[in-house]
Backbone of each chain as nested JSON, in Angstrom:
{
  "chains": [
    {"id": "A", "residues": [
      {"number": 1, "name": "MET", "atoms": {"N": [6.104, -76.532, -10.231], "CA": [6.887, -76.218, -8.714], "C": [5.724, -76.483, -7.652]}},
      {"number": 2, "name": "ILE", "atoms": {"N": [5.719, -76.918, -6.614], "CA": [4.864, -76.791, -5.614], "C": [5.496, -76.482, -4.268]}},
      {"number": 3, "name": "HIS", "atoms": {"N": [4.956, -75.518, -3.612], "CA": [5.543, -75.137, -2.41], "C": [4.739, -75.803, -1.343]}},
      {"number": 4, "name": "CYS", "atoms": {"N": [5.707, -76.727, -0.583], "CA": [4.946, -77.363, 0.282], "C": [5.989, -77.706, 1.353]}},
      {"number": 5, "name": "THR", "atoms": {"N": [5.617, -78.424, 2.567], "CA": [6.513, -78.754, 3.824], "C": [6.705, -80.126, 3.647]}},
      {"number": 6, "name": "ALA", "atoms": {"N": [5.872, -80.97, 3.736], "CA": [5.775, -82.56, 3.699], "C": [5.852, -82.946, 2.449]}},
      {"number": 7, "name": "GLY", "atoms": {"N": [5.175, -82.159, 1.481], "CA": [5.029, -82.846, 0.209], "C": [3.946, -83.671, 0.179]}},
      {"number": 8, "name": "LYS", "atoms": {"N": [2.839, -83.734, 1.105], "CA": [1.783, -84.542, 1.188], "C": [0.501, -83.958, 1.116]}},
      {"number": 9, "name": "ASP", "atoms": {"N": [0.161, -82.847, 1.719], "CA": [-1.218, -82.492, 1.672], "C": [-1.691, -81.218, 0.584]}},
      {"number": 10, "name": "ARG", "atoms": {"N": [-0.767, -80.192, 0.852], "CA": [-0.826, -79.418, -0.341], "C": [-0.426, -79.929, -1.827]}},
      {"number": 11, "name": "THR", "atoms": {"N": [0.801, -80.693, -1.723], "CA": [1.109, -81.152, -3.088], "C": [0.052, -82.388, -3.45]}},
      {"number": 12, "name": "GLY", "atoms": {"N": [-0.477, -82.77, -2.474], "CA": [-1.309, -84.177, -2.567], "C": [-2.461, -83.641, -3.181]}},
      {"number": 13, "name": "VAL", "atoms": {"N": [-3.262, -82.535, -2.669], "CA": [-4.145, -81.892, -3.021], "C": [-4.305, -81.319, -4.588]}},
      {"number": 14, "name": "LEU", "atoms": {"N": [-3.1, -80.658, -4.794], "CA": [-2.962, -80.19, -6.077], "C": [-2.685, -81.039, -7.106]}},
      {"number": 15, "name": "GLY", "atoms": {"N": [-1.998, -82.12, -6.86], "CA": [-1.965, -83.504, -7.841], "C": [-3.283, -84.101, -7.944]}},
      {"number": 16, "name": "ALA", "atoms": {"N": [-4.069, -84.083, -7.05], "CA": [-5.376, -84.576, -7.177], "C": [-6.342, -83.89, -8.121]}},
      {"number": 17, "name": "LEU", "atoms": {"N": [-5.978, -82.438, -7.851], "CA": [-6.866, -81.44, -8.917], "C": [-6.25, -81.783, -10.337]}},
      {"number": 18, "name": "ILE", "atoms": {"N": [-5.182, -81.801, -10.427], "CA": [-4.507, -81.952, -11.774], "C": [-5.055, -83.409, -12.421]}},
      {"number": 19, "name": "LEU", "atoms": {"N": [-4.985, -84.334, -11.562], "CA": [-5.363, -85.782, -12.124], "C": [-6.772, -85.59, -12.475]}},
      {"number": 20, "name": "ASP", "atoms": {"N": [-7.665, -85.068, -11.572], "CA": [-9.079, -84.924, -11.871], "C": [-9.35, -84.053, -13.043]}},
      {"number": 21, "name": "LEU", "atoms": {"N": [-8.556, -82.924, -13.35], "CA": [-8.745, -82.32, -14.293], "C": [-8.492, -82.718, -15.615]}},
      {"number": 22, "name": "THR", "atoms": {"N": [-7.449, -83.955, -15.709], "CA": [-7.161, -84.571, -16.936], "C": [-8.041, -85.959, -17.043]}},
      {"number": 23, "name": "GLY", "atoms": {"N": [-9.132, -86.231, -16.101], "CA": [-10.026, -87.246, -16.382], "C": [-9.632, -88.462, -15.7]}},
      {"number": 24, "name": "VAL", "atoms": {"N": [-8.809, -88.661, -14.55], "CA": [-8.253, -89.765, -14.177], "C": [-9.41, -90.241, -13.294]}},
      {"number": 25, "name": "ASP", "atoms": {"N": [-9.671, -91.264, -13.166], "CA": [-10.729, -91.73, -12.267], "C": [-10.513, -91.778, -10.793]}},
      {"number": 26, "name": "LYS", "atoms": {"N": [-11.518, -91.543, -9.75], "CA": [-11.189, -91.216, -8.407], "C": [-10.437, -92.333, -7.758]}},
      {"number": 27, "name": "ASP", "atoms": {"N": [-10.646, -93.677, -8.139], "CA": [-10.082, -94.667, -7.354], "C": [-8.54, -94.676, -7.727]}},
      {"number": 28, "name": "THR", "atoms": {"N": [-8.08, -94.586, -8.934], "CA": [-6.69, -94.112, -9.286], "C": [-6.085, -92.838, -8.57]}},
      {"number": 29, "name": "ILE", "atoms": {"N": [-6.857, -91.878, -8.416], "CA": [-6.242, -90.568, -7.785], "C": [-6.12, -90.875, -6.238]}},
      {"number": 30, "name": "ALA", "atoms": {"N": [-6.924, -91.725, -5.597], "CA": [-6.785, -92.04, -4.383], "C": [-5.757, -92.912, -3.93]}},
      {"number": 31, "name": "GLN", "atoms": {"N": [-5.432, -93.857, -4.935], "CA": [-4.5, -94.776, -5.02], "C": [-3.187, -94.012, -5.012]}},
      {"number": 32, "name": "GLU", "atoms": {"N": [-2.859, -93.156, -6.116], "CA": [-1.757, -92.431, -6.162], "C": [-1.311, -91.693, -4.999]}},
      {"number": 33, "name": "TYR", "atoms": {"N": [-2.398, -90.927, -4.152], "CA": [-2.462, -90.297, -2.973], "C": [-1.827, -91.26, -1.734]}},
      {"number": 34, "name": "ALA", "atoms": {"N": [-2.363, -92.21, -1.836], "CA": [-2.093, -93.059, -0.8], "C": [-0.278, -93.912, -0.995]}},
      {"number": 35, "name": "LEU", "atoms": {"N": [0.194, -93.442, -2.113], "CA": [1.516, -93.842, -2.009], "C": [2.376, -93.132, -1.085]}},
      {"number": 36, "name": "THR", "atoms": {"N": [1.813, -91.943, -0.816], "CA": [2.706, -91.293, 0.155], "C": [2.712, -91.905, 1.47]}},
      {"number": 37, "name": "GLU", "atoms": {"N": [1.935, -92.657, 1.796], "CA": [2.201, -93.562, 2.97], "C": [3.431, -94.279, 2.93]}},
      {"number": 38, "name": "SER", "atoms": {"N": [3.786, -94.951, 1.865], "CA": [4.988, -95.541, 1.844], "C": [6.161, -94.879, 1.772]}},
      {"number": 39, "name": "GLY", "atoms": {"N": [5.941, -93.637, 0.986], "CA": [7.093, -92.921, 0.603], "C": [7.463, -92.141, 1.893]}},
      {"number": 40, "name": "LEU", "atoms": {"N": [6.577, -91.872, 2.558], "CA": [6.901, -90.898, 3.751], "C": [7.083, -91.836, 5.148]}},
      {"number": 41, "name": "GLU", "atoms": {"N": [7.097, -93.412, 5.021], "CA": [7.032, -94.37, 6.01], "C": [8.291, -93.949, 6.926]}},
      {"number": 42, "name": "ALA", "atoms": {"N": [9.541, -93.801, 6.439], "CA": [10.592, -93.527, 7.366], "C": [10.584, -92.343, 8.162]}},
      {"number": 43, "name": "TRP", "atoms": {"N": [9.891, -91.299, 7.624], "CA": [9.754, -90.028, 8.364], "C": [8.853, -90.054, 9.523]}},
      {"number": 44, "name": "ARG", "atoms": {"N": [7.726, -90.786, 9.518], "CA": [6.641, -90.73, 10.315], "C": [7.218, -90.737, 11.663]}},
      {"number": 45, "name": "PRO", "atoms": {"N": [7.985, -91.704, 12.229], "CA": [7.906, -91.513, 13.723], "C": [8.76, -90.449, 14.044]}},
      {"number": 46, "name": "THR", "atoms": {"N": [9.594, -89.811, 13.546], "CA": [10.237, -88.703, 14.06], "C": [9.232, -87.421, 14.054]}},
      {"number": 47, "name": "VAL", "atoms": {"N": [8.599, -87.483, 12.944], "CA": [7.543, -86.041, 12.921], "C": [6.434, -86.465, 13.871]}},
      {"number": 48, "name": "VAL", "atoms": {"N": [5.897, -87.585, 14.082], "CA": [4.902, -87.73, 15.343], "C": [5.646, -87.357, 16.495]}},
      {"number": 49, "name": "GLU", "atoms": {"N": [6.489, -87.679, 17.057], "CA": [7.181, -87.461, 18.194], "C": [7.452, -86.018, 18.342]}},
      {"number": 50, "name": "HIS", "atoms": {"N": [7.797, -85.283, 17.036], "CA": [7.933, -83.668, 17.239], "C": [6.696, -82.918, 17.275]}},
      {"number": 51, "name": "LEU", "atoms": {"N": [5.73, -83.477, 16.645], "CA": [4.383, -82.873, 16.752], "C": [3.638, -83.046, 18.21]}},
      {"number": 52, "name": "LEU", "atoms": {"N": [4.132, -84.092, 18.799], "CA": [3.5, -84.403, 20.184], "C": [3.759, -83.205, 20.959]}},
      {"number": 53, "name": "GLN", "atoms": {"N": [5.052, -82.82, 20.825], "CA": [5.631, -81.692, 21.682], "C": [4.699, -80.334, 21.499]}},
      {"number": 54, "name": "ASN", "atoms": {"N": [3.981, -80.361, 20.306], "CA": [3.046, -79.168, 20.241], "C": [1.811, -79.166, 21.34]}},
      {"number": 55, "name": "PRO", "atoms": {"N": [1.558, -78.086, 22.095], "CA": [0.588, -78.305, 23.296], "C": [-0.804, -78.435, 22.542]}},
      {"number": 56, "name": "ALA", "atoms": {"N": [-0.855, -77.885, 21.19], "CA": [-2.158, -78.07, 20.487], "C": [-2.764, -79.33, 20.376]}},
      {"number": 57, "name": "LEU", "atoms": {"N": [-1.82, -80.331, 20.509], "CA": [-2.397, -81.815, 20.195], "C": [-2.517, -82.367, 21.578]}},
      {"number": 58, "name": "GLU", "atoms": {"N": [-2.16, -81.706, 22.508], "CA": [-2.498, -82.254, 23.981], "C": [-2.066, -83.75, 24.37]}},
      {"number": 59, "name": "GLY", "atoms": {"N": [-0.902, -83.912, 23.546], "CA": [-0.398, -85.44, 23.807], "C": [-1.147, -86.595, 23.019]}},
      {"number": 60, "name": "ARG", "atoms": {"N": [-1.926, -86.26, 22.376], "CA": [-2.902, -87.172, 21.688], "C": [-2.112, -87.745, 20.141]}},
      {"number": 61, "name": "ARG", "atoms": {"N": [-1.712, -88.858, 20.611], "CA": [-0.909, -89.647, 19.413], "C": [-1.711, -89.916, 18.406]}},
      {"number": 62, "name": "GLU", "atoms": {"N": [-2.97, -90.505, 18.318], "CA": [-3.785, -90.499, 17.287], "C": [-3.997, -89.332, 16.581]}},
      {"number": 63, "name": "GLY", "atoms": {"N": [-4.039, -88.092, 17.198], "CA": [-4.158, -86.784, 16.203], "C": [-3.136, -86.579, 15.353]}},
      {"number": 64, "name": "ALA", "atoms": {"N": [-2.059, -87.041, 16.161], "CA": [-0.504, -86.482, 15.438], "C": [-0.417, -87.686, 14.13]}},
      {"number": 65, "name": "LEU", "atoms": {"N": [-0.736, -88.915, 14.498], "CA": [-0.701, -90.008, 13.436], "C": [-1.741, -89.7, 12.317]}},
      {"number": 66, "name": "ASN", "atoms": {"N": [-2.953, -89.008, 12.615], "CA": [-3.776, -88.563, 11.542], "C": [-3.066, -87.571, 10.64]}},
      {"number": 67, "name": "MET", "atoms": {"N": [-2.313, -86.648, 11.517], "CA": [-1.596, -85.395, 10.421], "C": [-0.546, -86.181, 9.562]}},
      {"number": 68, "name": "VAL", "atoms": {"N": [0.025, -86.98, 9.827], "CA": [1.135, -87.504, 9.215], "C": [0.55, -88.724, 8.096]}},
      {"number": 69, "name": "SER", "atoms": {"N": [-0.612, -89.045, 8.081], "CA": [-1.037, -90.18, 7.149], "C": [-1.434, -89.441, 5.935]}},
      {"number": 70, "name": "ALA", "atoms": {"N": [-1.486, -90.601, 5.098], "CA": [-2.431, -89.948, 3.707], "C": [-3.251, -90.99, 3.172]}},
      {"number": 71, "name": "ARG", "atoms": {"N": [-4.634, -90.735, 3.276], "CA": [-5.627, -91.74, 3.184], "C": [-6.581, -91.27, 2.306]}}
    ]},
    {"id": "B", "residues": [
      {"number": 1, "name": "MET", "atoms": {"N": [-8.946, -89.098, 0.77], "CA": [-8.714, -88.538, -0.603], "C": [-10.296, -88.79, -1.263]}},
      {"number": 2, "name": "LEU", "atoms": {"N": [-10.927, -89.827, -1.131], "CA": [-12.1, -90.114, -2.068], "C": [-13.116, -89.177, -1.525]}},
      {"number": 3, "name": "ALA", "atoms": {"N": [-13.212, -88.709, -0.239], "CA": [-14.173, -88.062, 0.406], "C": [-13.78, -86.417, -0.088]}},
      {"number": 4, "name": "THR", "atoms": {"N": [-12.591, -86.272, -0.201], "CA": [-12.224, -84.845, -0.663], "C": [-12.416, -84.717, -2.026]}},
      {"number": 5, "name": "LEU", "atoms": {"N": [-12.263, -85.798, -2.923], "CA": [-12.832, -85.697, -4.171], "C": [-14.202, -85.504, -4.33]}},
      {"number": 6, "name": "GLU", "atoms": {"N": [-15.094, -86.131, -3.688], "CA": [-16.528, -85.91, -3.735], "C": [-17.077, -84.547, -3.144]}},
      {"number": 7, "name": "MET", "atoms": {"N": [-16.345, -84.141, -2.294], "CA": [-16.425, -82.897, -1.646], "C": [-16.466, -81.804, -2.858]}},
      {"number": 8, "name": "ILE", "atoms": {"N": [-15.091, -81.878, -3.831], "CA": [-14.87, -81.122, -4.834], "C": [-15.722, -81.063, -5.817]}},
      {"number": 9, "name": "ARG", "atoms": {"N": [-16.287, -82.188, -6.105], "CA": [-17.257, -82.525, -7.123], "C": [-18.548, -81.849, -6.738]}},
      {"number": 10, "name": "GLU", "atoms": {"N": [-19.015, -81.922, -5.386], "CA": [-20.36, -81.344, -5.107], "C": [-20.423, -79.967, -4.91]}},
      {"number": 11, "name": "VAL", "atoms": {"N": [-19.247, -79.362, -4.269], "CA": [-19.155, -77.828, -3.972], "C": [-18.671, -77.059, -5.319]}},
      {"number": 12, "name": "TYR", "atoms": {"N": [-17.686, -77.555, -6.012], "CA": [-17.33, -76.848, -7.007], "C": [-17.611, -77.397, -8.537]}},
      {"number": 13, "name": "GLY", "atoms": {"N": [-18.03, -78.504, -8.46], "CA": [-18.247, -79.108, -9.811], "C": [-16.966, -79.788, -10.441]}},
      {"number": 14, "name": "GLY", "atoms": {"N": [-16.212, -80.389, -9.481], "CA": [-14.978, -81.135, -10.032], "C": [-14.016, -80.168, -10.33]}},
      {"number": 15, "name": "ALA", "atoms": {"N": [-12.767, -80.726, -10.573], "CA": [-11.522, -79.818, -10.613], "C": [-11.834, -78.822, -11.656]}},
      {"number": 16, "name": "GLU", "atoms": {"N": [-12.389, -79.273, -12.903], "CA": [-12.692, -78.28, -13.882], "C": [-13.412, -77.143, -13.149]}},
      {"number": 17, "name": "GLY", "atoms": {"N": [-14.412, -77.064, -12.52], "CA": [-15.295, -76.205, -11.75], "C": [-14.52, -75.212, -10.927]}},
      {"number": 18, "name": "TYR", "atoms": {"N": [-13.523, -75.929, -10.026], "CA": [-12.545, -75.3, -9.057], "C": [-11.754, -74.443, -9.751]}},
      {"number": 19, "name": "VAL", "atoms": {"N": [-10.88, -74.982, -10.814], "CA": [-9.867, -74.079, -11.298], "C": [-10.386, -72.967, -12.19]}},
      {"number": 20, "name": "LYS", "atoms": {"N": [-11.637, -73.224, -12.707], "CA": [-12.072, -72.094, -13.42], "C": [-12.836, -70.903, -12.497]}},
      {"number": 21, "name": "ASP", "atoms": {"N": [-13.429, -71.427, -11.432], "CA": [-14.071, -70.381, -10.566], "C": [-13.001, -69.901, -9.558]}},
      {"number": 22, "name": "LYS", "atoms": {"N": [-12.288, -70.465, -9.173], "CA": [-11.518, -70.125, -7.902], "C": [-9.906, -69.874, -8.369]}},
      {"number": 23, "name": "CYS", "atoms": {"N": [-9.643, -70.382, -9.513], "CA": [-8.157, -70.085, -9.783], "C": [-8.284, -69.372, -11.323]}},
      {"number": 24, "name": "GLY", "atoms": {"N": [-9.335, -69.074, -11.676], "CA": [-9.279, -68.351, -12.916], "C": [-8.924, -68.59, -14.173]}},
      {"number": 25, "name": "LEU", "atoms": {"N": [-8.763, -70.07, -14.387], "CA": [-8.313, -70.702, -15.629], "C": [-9.409, -70.592, -16.69]}},
      {"number": 26, "name": "SER", "atoms": {"N": [-8.84, -70.379, -17.712], "CA": [-9.943, -70.31, -19.058], "C": [-10.116, -71.76, -19.512]}},
      {"number": 27, "name": "ASP", "atoms": {"N": [-11.03, -71.908, -20.458], "CA": [-11.296, -73.262, -21.189], "C": [-9.804, -73.436, -21.846]}},
      {"number": 28, "name": "ASP", "atoms": {"N": [-9.381, -72.598, -22.61], "CA": [-8.115, -72.645, -23.056], "C": [-7.161, -73.138, -22.448]}},
      {"number": 29, "name": "ASP", "atoms": {"N": [-6.794, -72.64, -21.242], "CA": [-5.912, -73.099, -20.278], "C": [-5.917, -74.45, -20.046]}},
      {"number": 30, "name": "ILE", "atoms": {"N": [-7.423, -74.822, -19.747], "CA": [-7.79, -76.334, -19.238], "C": [-7.184, -77.297, -20.427]}},
      {"number": 31, "name": "ALA", "atoms": {"N": [-7.578, -76.842, -21.688], "CA": [-7.445, -77.632, -22.711], "C": [-5.819, -77.722, -22.93]}},
      {"number": 32, "name": "ARG", "atoms": {"N": [-5.029, -76.764, -22.767], "CA": [-3.571, -77.089, -23.063], "C": [-3.049, -77.728, -21.754]}},
      {"number": 33, "name": "VAL", "atoms": {"N": [-3.385, -77.867, -20.704], "CA": [-3.052, -78.624, -19.407], "C": [-3.229, -80.063, -20.063]}},
      {"number": 34, "name": "ARG", "atoms": {"N": [-4.601, -80.314, -20.267], "CA": [-4.878, -81.655, -20.903], "C": [-4.156, -82.201, -22.03]}},
      {"number": 35, "name": "GLN", "atoms": {"N": [-3.763, -81.244, -23.055], "CA": [-3.098, -81.739, -24.068], "C": [-1.452, -82.183, -23.746]}},
      {"number": 36, "name": "SER", "atoms": {"N": [-1.26, -81.164, -22.925], "CA": [0.319, -81.582, -22.559], "C": [0.421, -82.767, -21.536]}},
      {"number": 37, "name": "MET", "atoms": {"N": [-0.569, -83.063, -20.728], "CA": [-0.332, -84.191, -19.863], "C": [-0.82, -85.56, -19.977]}},
      {"number": 38, "name": "VAL", "atoms": {"N": [-1.949, -85.414, -21.215], "CA": [-2.601, -86.638, -21.107], "C": [-1.986, -87.415, -22.458]}},
      {"number": 39, "name": "HIS", "atoms": {"N": [-1.35, -88.576, -22.248], "CA": [-1.087, -89.259, -23.503], "C": [-2.134, -90.348, -23.749]}},
      {"number": 40, "name": "MET", "atoms": {"N": [-3.096, -90.467, -24.783], "CA": [-4.084, -91.546, -24.83], "C": [-3.206, -92.731, -25.226]}},
      {"number": 41, "name": "ALA", "atoms": {"N": [-3.888, -93.58, -24.975], "CA": [-3.337, -95.115, -25.176], "C": [-3.204, -95.286, -26.759]}},
      {"number": 42, "name": "PRO", "atoms": {"N": [-2.316, -95.957, -27.227], "CA": [-2.062, -95.996, -28.742], "C": [-3.236, -97.047, -29.337]}},
      {"number": 43, "name": "LEU", "atoms": {"N": [-3.719, -96.569, -30.464], "CA": [-4.577, -97.395, -31.396], "C": [-3.987, -97.749, -32.5]}},
      {"number": 44, "name": "TRP", "atoms": {"N": [-4.496, -98.999, -33.106], "CA": [-4.222, -99.509, -34.418], "C": [-4.621, -98.558, -35.513]}},
      {"number": 45, "name": "PRO", "atoms": {"N": [-4.199, -98.288, -36.805], "CA": [-4.486, -97.581, -37.633], "C": [-6.107, -97.591, -37.843]}},
      {"number": 46, "name": "ASP", "atoms": {"N": [-6.716, -98.832, -37.761], "CA": [-8.216, -98.869, -37.912], "C": [-9.067, -98.196, -36.719]}},
      {"number": 47, "name": "GLY", "atoms": {"N": [-8.398, -97.807, -35.679], "CA": [-8.909, -97.123, -34.554], "C": [-9.197, -98.138, -33.465]}},
      {"number": 48, "name": "THR", "atoms": {"N": [-8.922, -99.478, -33.552], "CA": [-9.108, -100.392, -32.534], "C": [-7.828, -100.226, -31.377]}},
      {"number": 49, "name": "PRO", "atoms": {"N": [-8.253, -100.41, -30.269], "CA": [-7.092, -100.293, -29.207], "C": [-6.38, -101.262, -29.277]}},
      {"number": 50, "name": "CYS", "atoms": {"N": [-5.029, -100.896, -28.875], "CA": [-3.672, -102.003, -28.818], "C": [-4.353, -103.068, -27.596]}},
      {"number": 51, "name": "PRO", "atoms": {"N": [-3.973, -104.19, -27.814], "CA": [-4.792, -105.182, -26.93], "C": [-4.359, -105.152, -25.364]}},
      {"number": 52, "name": "ASP", "atoms": {"N": [-3.401, -104.822, -25.301], "CA": [-2.977, -104.963, -23.651], "C": [-2.862, -103.824, -23.023]}},
      {"number": 53, "name": "VAL", "atoms": {"N": [-3.768, -102.536, -23.735], "CA": [-3.984, -101.357, -23.089], "C": [-5.311, -100.737, -23.293]}},
      {"number": 54, "name": "GLU", "atoms": {"N": [-5.747, -100.3, -22.125], "CA": [-7.174, -99.857, -22.096], "C": [-7.011, -98.239, -22.705]}},
      {"number": 55, "name": "SER", "atoms": {"N": [-7.919, -98.283, -23.578], "CA": [-7.808, -97.163, -24.648], "C": [-8.863, -96.061, -24.038]}},
      {"number": 56, "name": "LYS", "atoms": {"N": [-9.696, -96.302, -23.384], "CA": [-10.824, -95.096, -22.836], "C": [-10.349, -94.274, -21.739]}},
      {"number": 57, "name": "ARG", "atoms": {"N": [-9.495, -94.448, -21.066], "CA": [-8.955, -93.557, -20.172], "C": [-7.491, -93.149, -20.249]}},
      {"number": 58, "name": "PRO", "atoms": {"N": [-7.251, -91.908, -19.747], "CA": [-5.728, -91.673, -19.967], "C": [-4.819, -92.377, -18.955]}},
      {"number": 59, "name": "SER", "atoms": {"N": [-3.608, -92.656, -19.508], "CA": [-2.749, -93.365, -18.845], "C": [-2.051, -92.501, -17.658]}},
      {"number": 60, "name": "PRO", "atoms": {"N": [-1.801, -93.169, -16.505], "CA": [-1.43, -92.475, -15.184], "C": [-0.128, -91.518, -15.743]}},
      {"number": 61, "name": "LEU", "atoms": {"N": [-0.026, -90.596, -14.945], "CA": [1.335, -89.78, -15.154], "C": [2.71, -90.326, -15.09]}},
      {"number": 62, "name": "ARG", "atoms": {"N": [2.46, -91.187, -14.032], "CA": [4.0, -91.842, -13.706], "C": [3.476, -93.332, -13.308]}},
      {"number": 63, "name": "SER", "atoms": {"N": [4.601, -93.983, -13.332], "CA": [4.343, -95.428, -12.865], "C": [4.387, -95.43, -11.099]}},
      {"number": 64, "name": "GLN", "atoms": {"N": [3.881, -96.301, -10.673], "CA": [3.677, -96.358, -9.132], "C": [5.024, -96.266, -8.658]}},
      {"number": 65, "name": "ALA", "atoms": {"N": [5.963, -97.037, -9.121], "CA": [7.303, -97.256, -8.753], "C": [8.123, -95.944, -8.804]}},
      {"number": 66, "name": "CYS", "atoms": {"N": [7.738, -95.284, -10.063], "CA": [8.499, -93.997, -9.977], "C": [7.942, -93.061, -8.949]}},
      {"number": 67, "name": "LEU", "atoms": {"N": [6.594, -93.036, -8.756], "CA": [6.211, -92.113, -7.624], "C": [6.912, -92.326, -6.223]}},
      {"number": 68, "name": "VAL", "atoms": {"N": [6.977, -93.504, -6.087], "CA": [7.485, -94.025, -4.857], "C": [8.831, -93.404, -4.276]}},
      {"number": 69, "name": "GLN", "atoms": {"N": [9.689, -93.35, -5.653], "CA": [10.82, -93.133, -5.838], "C": [11.0, -91.598, -5.744]}},
      {"number": 70, "name": "HIS", "atoms": {"N": [9.972, -90.888, -6.194], "CA": [9.977, -89.553, -6.063], "C": [9.759, -88.968, -4.864]}},
      {"number": 71, "name": "ARG", "atoms": {"N": [8.725, -89.686, -4.03], "CA": [8.499, -89.265, -2.571], "C": [9.765, -89.515, -1.688]}},
      {"number": 72, "name": "THR", "atoms": {"N": [10.318, -90.661, -1.941], "CA": [11.404, -91.183, -0.865], "C": [12.506, -89.952, -1.34]}},
      {"number": 73, "name": "MET", "atoms": {"N": [12.83, -89.578, -2.686], "CA": [13.655, -88.275, -2.795], "C": [13.432, -87.264, -2.101]}},
      {"number": 74, "name": "HIS", "atoms": {"N": [11.975, -86.785, -2.098], "CA": [11.378, -85.594, -1.524], "C": [11.495, -85.661, 0.002]}},
      {"number": 75, "name": "PHE", "atoms": {"N": [11.416, -86.868, 0.449], "CA": [11.61, -86.985, 1.984], "C": [12.916, -86.856, 2.288]}},
      {"number": 76, "name": "GLU", "atoms": {"N": [14.048, -87.145, 1.312], "CA": [15.554, -86.868, 1.844], "C": [15.751, -85.627, 1.812]}},
      {"number": 77, "name": "ILE", "atoms": {"N": [15.061, -84.684, 0.852], "CA": [15.336, -83.317, 0.497], "C": [14.744, -82.745, 1.744]}},
      {"number": 78, "name": "SER", "atoms": {"N": [13.622, -83.021, 2.084], "CA": [12.618, -82.338, 3.436], "C": [13.661, -82.429, 4.584]}},
      {"number": 79, "name": "LYS", "atoms": {"N": [14.71, -83.547, 4.577], "CA": [15.56, -83.688, 5.801], "C": [16.622, -82.468, 5.853]}},
      {"number": 80, "name": "LEU", "atoms": {"N": [16.797, -81.736, 4.74], "CA": [17.661, -80.565, 4.746], "C": [17.014, -79.522, 5.586]}},
      {"number": 81, "name": "VAL", "atoms": {"N": [15.554, -79.481, 5.596], "CA": [14.943, -78.367, 6.397], "C": [15.309, -78.831, 7.879]}},
      {"number": 82, "name": "THR", "atoms": {"N": [15.216, -80.089, 8.488], "CA": [15.197, -80.439, 9.854], "C": [16.595, -80.768, 9.98]}},
      {"number": 83, "name": "HIS", "atoms": {"N": [17.384, -80.717, 9.305], "CA": [18.842, -80.813, 9.508], "C": [19.253, -82.166, 9.85]}},
      {"number": 84, "name": "GLN", "atoms": {"N": [18.43, -83.164, 9.312], "CA": [18.813, -84.358, 9.705], "C": [19.73, -85.102, 8.566]}},
      {"number": 85, "name": "PRO", "atoms": {"N": [20.566, -86.192, 9.062], "CA": [21.521, -86.744, 7.905], "C": [20.756, -87.288, 6.655]}},
      {"number": 86, "name": "ILE", "atoms": {"N": [21.316, -87.1, 5.521], "CA": [20.557, -87.571, 4.305], "C": [21.226, -88.771, 3.677]}},
      {"number": 87, "name": "HIS", "atoms": {"N": [20.457, -89.889, 3.372], "CA": [21.195, -90.882, 2.634], "C": [21.214, -90.584, 1.174]}},
      {"number": 88, "name": "GLU", "atoms": {"N": [22.506, -90.503, 0.74], "CA": [22.56, -89.762, -0.667], "C": [22.285, -90.955, -1.721]}},
      {"number": 89, "name": "THR", "atoms": {"N": [22.17, -92.139, -1.396], "CA": [21.76, -93.041, -2.542], "C": [20.161, -92.825, -2.76]}},
      {"number": 90, "name": "ASN", "atoms": {"N": [19.503, -92.049, -1.907], "CA": [18.19, -91.762, -2.346], "C": [17.732, -90.536, -3.289]}},
      {"number": 91, "name": "LEU", "atoms": {"N": [18.956, -89.662, -3.22], "CA": [18.979, -88.532, -4.262], "C": [19.593, -88.995, -5.574]}},
      {"number": 92, "name": "LYS", "atoms": {"N": [18.849, -89.964, -6.127], "CA": [19.424, -90.242, -7.599], "C": [18.493, -89.702, -8.584]}},
      {"number": 93, "name": "ASN", "atoms": {"N": [18.914, -89.685, -9.826], "CA": [17.98, -89.366, -10.967], "C": [16.784, -90.18, -11.162]}},
      {"number": 94, "name": "VAL", "atoms": {"N": [15.711, -89.626, -11.271], "CA": [14.431, -90.209, -11.451], "C": [14.053, -90.222, -12.716]}},
      {"number": 95, "name": "SER", "atoms": {"N": [13.799, -91.228, -13.366], "CA": [13.401, -91.272, -15.079], "C": [11.955, -90.768, -15.068]}}
    ]}
  ]
}
């Protein structure tokens, strides 16, 4: 069980570590992580708008989009 | 992710180095993780790989379709935190 919020970053890094430990090649690991892009597609616009309300981002949409991407 | 993996390789010596140095796993622990998670591709009795399967690398843990299903399910569950309406059809058993 992994404690996370979006299930993307902490989960993604831990998943990548497990895959690397069990000998999966780096391209497959990156591909698996990139699946998050389609899995979280419906969630993205809502979260971006919510993130833009945080003063730390200074209204920069690109910054918010980076935070919710999985590349 | 590729850059992250490269960094892990350079700084920690790969996932194995990281889990040993930073997480305190033993060689035994690592062997047990590998044993329980890696299913090697099947071989004929004489040791040659089955023709439609690559035998030299471990098979992925899940099919891609299954992983997308998992993530959709996780997305629906995450909506519980943000109090958004849930699409119950997404909360189905994933094989």
